[in-house]
C-alpha beads as a LAMMPS data file, in Angstrom:
LAMMPS data file: protein, C-alpha beads

301 atoms
300 bonds

1 atom types
1 bond types

-500.0 500.0 xlo xhi
-500.0 500.0 ylo yhi
-500.0 500.0 zlo zhi

Masses

1 110.0

Atoms # bond

1 1 1 411.250 -153.405 -300.587
2 1 1 409.152 -150.388 -301.681
3 1 1 409.145 -147.429 -299.322
4 1 1 405.820 -146.036 -298.148
5 1 1 404.904 -142.630 -299.512
6 1 1 403.039 -139.828 -297.768
7 1 1 400.166 -138.581 -299.961
8 1 1 400.343 -134.865 -300.613
9 1 1 396.903 -134.318 -299.051
10 1 1 398.178 -135.865 -295.813
11 1 1 401.532 -134.052 -296.001
12 1 1 399.791 -130.703 -296.245
13 1 1 397.759 -131.317 -293.075
14 1 1 400.966 -131.919 -291.095
15 1 1 402.559 -128.600 -292.017
16 1 1 402.905 -125.547 -289.793
17 1 1 403.578 -121.898 -290.590
18 1 1 405.862 -119.148 -289.402
19 1 1 406.503 -115.641 -290.669
20 1 1 409.791 -114.764 -292.297
21 1 1 410.298 -111.098 -293.169
22 1 1 406.568 -110.589 -293.512
23 1 1 405.923 -113.722 -295.605
24 1 1 404.191 -116.953 -294.575
25 1 1 406.415 -120.036 -294.775
26 1 1 405.144 -123.609 -294.493
27 1 1 407.387 -126.037 -292.661
28 1 1 407.393 -129.599 -291.335
29 1 1 409.230 -131.263 -288.474
30 1 1 409.171 -134.739 -286.939
31 1 1 411.274 -137.069 -284.818
32 1 1 413.900 -136.518 -282.163
33 1 1 417.667 -136.486 -282.011
34 1 1 420.287 -134.690 -284.060
35 1 1 418.666 -132.044 -286.309
36 1 1 418.593 -132.879 -290.024
37 1 1 417.585 -130.055 -292.369
38 1 1 416.222 -131.112 -295.781
39 1 1 416.562 -128.614 -298.658
40 1 1 414.403 -129.149 -301.751
41 1 1 414.990 -128.319 -305.403
42 1 1 413.553 -126.209 -308.232
43 1 1 410.670 -125.974 -309.096
44 1 1 409.157 -128.362 -306.574
45 1 1 408.896 -128.304 -302.763
46 1 1 409.632 -130.164 -299.533
47 1 1 407.092 -132.893 -300.389
48 1 1 409.950 -134.220 -302.551
49 1 1 411.254 -135.804 -299.321
50 1 1 408.083 -137.717 -298.470
51 1 1 409.505 -141.186 -299.166
52 1 1 412.438 -140.558 -296.809
53 1 1 410.536 -138.559 -294.201
54 1 1 409.296 -141.474 -292.082
55 1 1 412.528 -143.516 -292.000
56 1 1 414.664 -140.441 -291.305
57 1 1 412.342 -139.165 -288.564
58 1 1 412.752 -142.493 -286.733
59 1 1 416.436 -141.611 -286.243
60 1 1 416.739 -137.825 -286.375
61 1 1 414.850 -134.596 -285.784
62 1 1 413.901 -133.910 -289.391
63 1 1 413.085 -130.355 -290.516
64 1 1 412.018 -129.012 -293.918
65 1 1 410.234 -126.008 -295.349
66 1 1 408.858 -124.917 -298.686
67 1 1 411.263 -122.121 -299.502
68 1 1 409.901 -118.688 -300.343
69 1 1 408.298 -118.878 -303.797
70 1 1 407.848 -122.668 -303.663
71 1 1 405.090 -125.119 -302.747
72 1 1 402.614 -123.845 -300.191
73 1 1 404.741 -120.950 -298.944
74 1 1 404.107 -117.349 -299.977
75 1 1 404.966 -116.405 -303.574
76 1 1 405.056 -112.590 -303.680
77 1 1 405.203 -111.221 -307.221
78 1 1 407.284 -108.146 -306.359
79 1 1 410.041 -110.044 -304.529
80 1 1 413.629 -110.481 -305.763
81 1 1 414.271 -114.180 -305.077
82 1 1 417.856 -115.083 -304.183
83 1 1 419.694 -118.113 -302.846
84 1 1 421.249 -115.867 -300.185
85 1 1 417.755 -114.960 -299.006
86 1 1 416.793 -118.643 -298.907
87 1 1 419.847 -119.396 -296.743
88 1 1 418.680 -116.634 -294.380
89 1 1 415.271 -118.345 -294.340
90 1 1 416.762 -121.695 -293.321
91 1 1 418.637 -120.088 -290.450
92 1 1 415.496 -118.219 -289.383
93 1 1 413.547 -121.503 -289.378
94 1 1 416.172 -123.125 -287.147
95 1 1 415.991 -120.130 -284.806
96 1 1 412.182 -120.364 -284.784
97 1 1 412.468 -124.015 -283.734
98 1 1 415.142 -123.181 -281.113
99 1 1 417.687 -125.498 -282.734
100 1 1 421.006 -124.831 -281.019
101 1 1 422.890 -128.012 -281.972
102 1 1 425.039 -128.402 -285.089
103 1 1 422.738 -129.182 -288.031
104 1 1 423.146 -131.914 -290.638
105 1 1 422.111 -131.002 -294.204
106 1 1 420.578 -133.175 -296.931
107 1 1 420.136 -131.055 -300.059
108 1 1 418.926 -131.476 -303.633
109 1 1 419.316 -129.286 -306.747
110 1 1 418.438 -125.647 -305.847
111 1 1 418.740 -126.673 -302.199
112 1 1 422.313 -127.772 -302.908
113 1 1 423.273 -124.175 -303.665
114 1 1 421.563 -123.030 -300.455
115 1 1 423.554 -125.695 -298.600
116 1 1 426.782 -124.427 -300.178
117 1 1 426.065 -120.950 -298.833
118 1 1 425.377 -122.405 -295.374
119 1 1 428.730 -124.223 -295.564
120 1 1 430.404 -120.926 -296.509
121 1 1 428.764 -119.315 -293.469
122 1 1 429.975 -122.214 -291.328
123 1 1 433.536 -121.370 -292.384
124 1 1 432.823 -117.784 -291.332
125 1 1 431.385 -119.000 -287.988
126 1 1 427.937 -117.663 -288.915
127 1 1 426.328 -121.122 -289.088
128 1 1 426.861 -124.416 -287.269
129 1 1 426.853 -127.320 -289.741
130 1 1 427.638 -130.888 -288.684
131 1 1 427.627 -132.580 -292.114
132 1 1 426.213 -132.218 -295.617
133 1 1 425.024 -134.697 -298.243
134 1 1 424.156 -133.477 -301.726
135 1 1 421.797 -135.114 -304.202
136 1 1 422.165 -134.084 -307.868
137 1 1 422.979 -130.411 -307.467
138 1 1 424.624 -127.839 -309.749
139 1 1 427.598 -127.512 -307.416
140 1 1 429.899 -126.324 -310.204
141 1 1 427.955 -123.971 -312.499
142 1 1 430.403 -124.413 -315.385
143 1 1 429.324 -128.082 -315.546
144 1 1 425.595 -127.678 -314.851
145 1 1 423.381 -128.148 -317.901
146 1 1 420.057 -126.375 -318.359
147 1 1 416.761 -127.435 -319.835
148 1 1 415.387 -125.329 -322.665
149 1 1 412.651 -124.230 -320.247
150 1 1 415.238 -122.776 -317.858
151 1 1 416.950 -120.926 -320.686
152 1 1 413.619 -119.464 -321.786
153 1 1 412.736 -118.422 -318.234
154 1 1 416.039 -116.539 -318.088
155 1 1 415.421 -114.787 -321.408
156 1 1 413.670 -111.478 -322.105
157 1 1 410.381 -113.331 -322.547
158 1 1 410.798 -115.270 -319.298
159 1 1 407.788 -113.592 -317.710
160 1 1 405.608 -114.729 -320.622
161 1 1 406.984 -118.283 -320.520
162 1 1 406.237 -118.404 -316.784
163 1 1 402.666 -117.203 -317.137
164 1 1 401.910 -119.701 -319.920
165 1 1 403.535 -122.627 -318.073
166 1 1 401.083 -125.487 -317.536
167 1 1 400.862 -129.066 -316.343
168 1 1 401.869 -130.465 -319.729
169 1 1 405.045 -128.374 -319.628
170 1 1 405.859 -129.698 -316.166
171 1 1 405.300 -133.303 -317.285
172 1 1 407.461 -132.857 -320.375
173 1 1 410.376 -131.399 -318.415
174 1 1 410.135 -133.834 -315.500
175 1 1 410.162 -136.754 -317.921
176 1 1 413.412 -135.485 -319.437
177 1 1 415.320 -135.447 -316.158
178 1 1 414.192 -138.740 -314.616
179 1 1 415.964 -142.020 -315.298
180 1 1 414.843 -144.163 -318.249
181 1 1 412.891 -146.598 -316.040
182 1 1 411.894 -144.413 -313.095
183 1 1 409.373 -141.903 -314.471
184 1 1 406.890 -140.477 -311.953
185 1 1 403.271 -141.656 -311.990
186 1 1 400.447 -139.486 -313.306
187 1 1 399.169 -138.982 -309.763
188 1 1 402.621 -137.852 -308.600
189 1 1 402.769 -135.418 -311.508
190 1 1 399.337 -134.094 -310.539
191 1 1 400.645 -133.462 -307.026
192 1 1 403.818 -131.766 -308.272
193 1 1 401.728 -129.517 -310.488
194 1 1 399.506 -128.671 -307.504
195 1 1 402.593 -127.468 -305.608
196 1 1 403.954 -125.421 -308.504
197 1 1 400.557 -123.837 -309.192
198 1 1 399.697 -123.121 -305.539
199 1 1 399.375 -119.421 -304.706
200 1 1 399.561 -118.642 -308.457
201 1 1 403.149 -119.801 -308.503
202 1 1 403.641 -119.807 -312.257
203 1 1 403.717 -116.000 -312.209
204 1 1 407.144 -116.050 -310.519
205 1 1 408.915 -119.017 -312.160
206 1 1 411.126 -116.693 -314.180
207 1 1 412.179 -114.898 -310.983
208 1 1 413.016 -118.171 -309.244
209 1 1 415.119 -119.184 -312.263
210 1 1 417.510 -116.336 -311.462
211 1 1 419.292 -118.752 -309.143
212 1 1 421.269 -119.853 -312.224
213 1 1 423.216 -116.585 -312.760
214 1 1 423.416 -116.103 -308.978
215 1 1 425.146 -119.485 -308.605
216 1 1 427.632 -118.422 -311.281
217 1 1 428.299 -115.160 -309.450
218 1 1 429.027 -116.960 -306.163
219 1 1 430.794 -119.904 -307.763
220 1 1 434.209 -119.300 -306.177
221 1 1 432.785 -118.643 -302.705
222 1 1 430.754 -121.837 -302.774
223 1 1 433.399 -124.072 -304.341
224 1 1 435.950 -122.843 -301.811
225 1 1 433.450 -123.790 -299.097
226 1 1 433.369 -127.360 -300.439
227 1 1 437.135 -127.486 -300.607
228 1 1 437.889 -125.987 -297.214
229 1 1 435.000 -126.773 -294.885
230 1 1 435.803 -128.952 -291.881
231 1 1 432.623 -131.068 -291.921
232 1 1 431.963 -134.465 -293.560
233 1 1 430.547 -134.294 -297.097
234 1 1 429.060 -136.856 -299.469
235 1 1 427.538 -136.663 -302.951
236 1 1 424.830 -139.224 -303.781
237 1 1 424.279 -138.792 -307.494
238 1 1 421.839 -140.177 -310.045
239 1 1 424.214 -140.948 -312.924
240 1 1 421.546 -140.752 -315.663
241 1 1 420.589 -137.161 -314.849
242 1 1 421.184 -135.013 -317.974
243 1 1 421.528 -131.872 -315.832
244 1 1 423.831 -132.808 -312.946
245 1 1 424.562 -136.489 -313.495
246 1 1 427.779 -138.471 -313.925
247 1 1 429.596 -135.466 -315.396
248 1 1 428.914 -133.431 -312.227
249 1 1 430.062 -136.303 -310.029
250 1 1 433.323 -136.466 -311.978
251 1 1 433.868 -132.732 -311.505
252 1 1 433.190 -133.179 -307.777
253 1 1 435.916 -135.849 -307.632
254 1 1 438.334 -133.515 -309.385
255 1 1 437.765 -130.470 -307.166
256 1 1 436.794 -131.713 -303.696
257 1 1 439.569 -133.186 -301.552
258 1 1 438.991 -136.845 -300.517
259 1 1 435.726 -136.760 -302.451
260 1 1 433.067 -139.160 -301.155
261 1 1 430.824 -139.972 -304.142
262 1 1 428.092 -142.575 -304.563
263 1 1 426.840 -143.043 -308.148
264 1 1 423.381 -144.536 -308.699
265 1 1 423.298 -146.076 -312.161
266 1 1 420.093 -145.620 -314.175
267 1 1 418.793 -142.966 -311.768
268 1 1 418.068 -139.424 -312.881
269 1 1 417.762 -136.012 -311.276
270 1 1 415.450 -137.019 -308.380
271 1 1 417.189 -139.955 -306.651
272 1 1 415.167 -139.481 -303.434
273 1 1 411.996 -140.157 -305.461
274 1 1 413.406 -142.579 -308.038
275 1 1 415.497 -144.744 -305.685
276 1 1 414.602 -143.778 -302.087
277 1 1 415.705 -147.121 -300.615
278 1 1 419.185 -146.720 -302.096
279 1 1 419.431 -143.085 -301.024
280 1 1 418.372 -143.961 -297.476
281 1 1 420.915 -146.774 -297.274
282 1 1 423.777 -144.600 -298.467
283 1 1 422.744 -141.681 -296.264
284 1 1 422.527 -143.806 -293.117
285 1 1 425.888 -145.412 -293.914
286 1 1 427.360 -141.907 -294.138
287 1 1 425.921 -140.967 -290.739
288 1 1 427.138 -144.209 -289.171
289 1 1 430.619 -143.435 -290.508
290 1 1 430.484 -140.016 -288.846
291 1 1 429.381 -141.590 -285.550
292 1 1 432.246 -144.097 -285.657
293 1 1 434.775 -141.317 -286.240
294 1 1 433.300 -139.337 -283.345
295 1 1 433.575 -142.336 -281.014
296 1 1 437.175 -142.899 -282.051
297 1 1 438.018 -139.256 -281.348
298 1 1 436.426 -139.508 -277.905
299 1 1 438.328 -142.729 -277.197
300 1 1 441.666 -141.099 -278.110
301 1 1 441.005 -137.878 -276.200

Bonds

1 1 1 2
2 1 2 3
3 1 3 4
4 1 4 5
5 1 5 6
6 1 6 7
7 1 7 8
8 1 8 9
9 1 9 10
10 1 10 11
11 1 11 12
12 1 12 13
13 1 13 14
14 1 14 15
15 1 15 16
16 1 16 17
17 1 17 18
18 1 18 19
19 1 19 20
20 1 20 21
21 1 21 22
22 1 22 23
23 1 23 24
24 1 24 25
25 1 25 26
26 1 26 27
27 1 27 28
28 1 28 29
29 1 29 30
30 1 30 31
31 1 31 32
32 1 32 33
33 1 33 34
34 1 34 35
35 1 35 36
36 1 36 37
37 1 37 38
38 1 38 39
39 1 39 40
40 1 40 41
41 1 41 42
42 1 42 43
43 1 43 44
44 1 44 45
45 1 45 46
46 1 46 47
47 1 47 48
48 1 48 49
49 1 49 50
50 1 50 51
51 1 51 52
52 1 52 53
53 1 53 54
54 1 54 55
55 1 55 56
56 1 56 57
57 1 57 58
58 1 58 59
59 1 59 60
60 1 60 61
61 1 61 62
62 1 62 63
63 1 63 64
64 1 64 65
65 1 65 66
66 1 66 67
67 1 67 68
68 1 68 69
69 1 69 70
70 1 70 71
71 1 71 72
72 1 72 73
73 1 73 74
74 1 74 75
75 1 75 76
76 1 76 77
77 1 77 78
78 1 78 79
79 1 79 80
80 1 80 81
81 1 81 82
82 1 82 83
83 1 83 84
84 1 84 85
85 1 85 86
86 1 86 87
87 1 87 88
88 1 88 89
89 1 89 90
90 1 90 91
91 1 91 92
92 1 92 93
93 1 93 94
94 1 94 95
95 1 95 96
96 1 96 97
97 1 97 98
98 1 98 99
99 1 99 100
100 1 100 101
101 1 101 102
102 1 102 103
103 1 103 104
104 1 104 105
105 1 105 106
106 1 106 107
107 1 107 108
108 1 108 109
109 1 109 110
110 1 110 111
111 1 111 112
112 1 112 113
113 1 113 114
114 1 114 115
115 1 115 116
116 1 116 117
117 1 117 118
118 1 118 119
119 1 119 120
120 1 120 121
121 1 121 122
122 1 122 123
123 1 123 124
124 1 124 125
125 1 125 126
126 1 126 127
127 1 127 128
128 1 128 129
129 1 129 130
130 1 130 131
131 1 131 132
132 1 132 133
133 1 133 134
134 1 134 135
135 1 135 136
136 1 136 137
137 1 137 138
138 1 138 139
139 1 139 140
140 1 140 141
141 1 141 142
142 1 142 143
143 1 143 144
144 1 144 145
145 1 145 146
146 1 146 147
147 1 147 148
148 1 148 149
149 1 149 150
150 1 150 151
151 1 151 152
152 1 152 153
153 1 153 154
154 1 154 155
155 1 155 156
156 1 156 157
157 1 157 158
158 1 158 159
159 1 159 160
160 1 160 161
161 1 161 162
162 1 162 163
163 1 163 164
164 1 164 165
165 1 165 166
166 1 166 167
167 1 167 168
168 1 168 169
169 1 169 170
170 1 170 171
171 1 171 172
172 1 172 173
173 1 173 174
174 1 174 175
175 1 175 176
176 1 176 177
177 1 177 178
178 1 178 179
179 1 179 180
180 1 180 181
181 1 181 182
182 1 182 183
183 1 183 184
184 1 184 185
185 1 185 186
186 1 186 187
187 1 187 188
188 1 188 189
189 1 189 190
190 1 190 191
191 1 191 192
192 1 192 193
193 1 193 194
194 1 194 195
195 1 195 196
196 1 196 197
197 1 197 198
198 1 198 199
199 1 199 200
200 1 200 201
201 1 201 202
202 1 202 203
203 1 203 204
204 1 204 205
205 1 205 206
206 1 206 207
207 1 207 208
208 1 208 209
209 1 209 210
210 1 210 211
211 1 211 212
212 1 212 213
213 1 213 214
214 1 214 215
215 1 215 216
216 1 216 217
217 1 217 218
218 1 218 219
219 1 219 220
220 1 220 221
221 1 221 222
222 1 222 223
223 1 223 224
224 1 224 225
225 1 225 226
226 1 226 227
227 1 227 228
228 1 228 229
229 1 229 230
230 1 230 231
231 1 231 232
232 1 232 233
233 1 233 234
234 1 234 235
235 1 235 236
236 1 236 237
237 1 237 238
238 1 238 239
239 1 239 240
240 1 240 241
241 1 241 242
242 1 242 243
243 1 243 244
244 1 244 245
245 1 245 246
246 1 246 247
247 1 247 248
248 1 248 249
249 1 249 250
250 1 250 251
251 1 251 252
252 1 252 253
253 1 253 254
254 1 254 255
255 1 255 256
256 1 256 257
257 1 257 258
258 1 258 259
259 1 259 260
260 1 260 261
261 1 261 262
262 1 262 263
263 1 263 264
264 1 264 265
265 1 265 266
266 1 266 267
267 1 267 268
268 1 268 269
269 1 269 270
270 1 270 271
271 1 271 272
272 1 272 273
273 1 273 274
274 1 274 275
275 1 275 276
276 1 276 277
277 1 277 278
278 1 278 279
279 1 279 280
280 1 280 281
281 1 281 282
282 1 282 283
283 1 283 284
284 1 284 285
285 1 285 286
286 1 286 287
287 1 287 288
288 1 288 289
289 1 289 290
290 1 290 291
291 1 291 292
292 1 292 293
293 1 293 294
294 1 294 295
295 1 295 296
296 1 296 297
297 1 297 298
298 1 298 299
299 1 299 300
300 1 300 301
């Protein structure tokens, strides 16, 4: 059964703002229960979660923000954008919302790297993470593949590529990473372009792309977090994704102990948009598994 979407114009009216280190950040929250933090990817924004937002908020306290430089949040030109800074932002948002409980993470792409840093901080007792599910993320940089656009943004002419980036470029690159039968509609592409272009966002695309070398620099820290963290993990992966598809899932199986992997055949880089019903089913099954284990531990204690 198709899942109801939230139009971007409606989504935007439901957002709130808070200030993080002098910059305005847009965030959304709904529902009650265990906190679930949603982390979006590059170059889009938290509206990526709109298909899952309603069903998840019926069960959990769902929280998401447009990270600094993305969507409707501030996009300062003179800022050095880092994944470490974005992890700080997520923790500041949780503090702003007075979230004291352990937080569950659901992360995609760029957000997957932010989640890895939060897991590393959990190991250092600087964050309190209850579980983490990844969707198509470059968890192992040596196996992550880049689009030509990303390579150009990282080059000496990256600033020029960013400033000349337009809707047609977004459409061309989005089409390449979706599954063969799950391409986004023209109206969805219009909305995605609106989020990228908001606050003159194309001026900083090359700066945001610096997450690629940063992920390589922190590779060992973040992989060790996956291998040694004491929280439940799952990877739900669109197998047809040319960037982080079946090959990334196989690497995850090789490196992560007792790897929990769900492969979605024919689905590309955006499984939460391409196959939201499947993603929801597999995510809720994961959470039910955690609840059963918790009950068993209580029964034996």
